[in-house]
N, C-alpha and C positions, 0 to 999 in steps of 0.2 A: 457534390456533397457540400452542404453548408458548413461554415467554420465551427459553429457550436457542436454539431454532430461529430466532425472530425476530432475536435478537442476531447470530447467525451470518449470516443472510441480509443484515441491514443492514450488517455489517462487510464481508462479501463484496462487496456492491454498491458500497460506498464505495471499497474497495481497487481493484476492477475499473475503476471510472470514473476514479479517480486515475491508475491505470496506463495506461488507454487514452488519456487526455489527454496524458501524457508520451510515449507511443509516437507519437502523431499530430502533436502540436504541442509539442515539447520546449522550444523557446525561449520561446514564449508562456506555457507553464505555469510555467517557471522564473521569469519575470518576475512572475507572480502570487504565487508562493510565496516567493521570496527577493529580489525586486526587482533581480535581475541574471540574466544568462544567459551560458553559455559562449561564448567568442569563436571557438573553433576547431571544425571538423567533428568532430574526435576527442572533444572535450568534449560535443558534442551526442549523439554516438553512445553515449558512456558514460552520459549522462543517460537516453537512451532505454532502455538495457539495465537500468541500476540502478533508476531510479524507475519506468520504464514496464513493462518485462518482468517484473521481480521483483514489483512491486505487482499487476500483472494476474494473475500466477501465484498469489499469495497469495489474491487475491479468488476465483479459481476453486477453490482448495483449500477455502476456507471455505464456499463454496456447495456443494461436493461433500459436506463434512461435514454441512451442514444437510440436504441432500437424502437422504443415506444414514442419518442418525440417529447419526453419530459425534460427538455433542455434546461429550463430554469431550475428545477430541483437538482438535476445532476451537476450543473455548473456551480450552484450554491454549495452543494455538498463538497465538491472539489475545492472550492475556495476556502471553506471553513476547515477542511482536513489539512490542506497543504499549508495554510497560514498558521494553524495551530502547531503543526510540526515545526515550522520555521520559528515560531515563538519559543518552543521548547529548546531548539538549538541555540537561539539567542541567549536564553537564560543560562544554558549550560556554558556558553562562552563567557558570559559575565561572571 
C-alpha cells in the first residue's frame, strides 16, 4: 500500500469513528474531549450535527479519495481541515 493511500485510509477511519461517536453518544464524547457537555437538547443536537455528522462525512470523503485514487484531493482536504483546526486551537490558546 502506498503511503498516501495509507494516510487517507487512516485519517478517514479516525474521522469516521470520531463522527460516529458524536452521533451516537454526544454527551459522553463531549465529556471525553472537553470535560463538559451541553446542558440543553439543542446543544446536543448541534454537537451531533457539527462534530458527528460533519466528521463522519469527512471520514467518508477521505475513504472515497483513498479508494478511487484521488490522493491529491484527499491529502489537500486533510491538510486544510487539520491545519484549520490547529489554527482555531492556537487562537483559543492566545
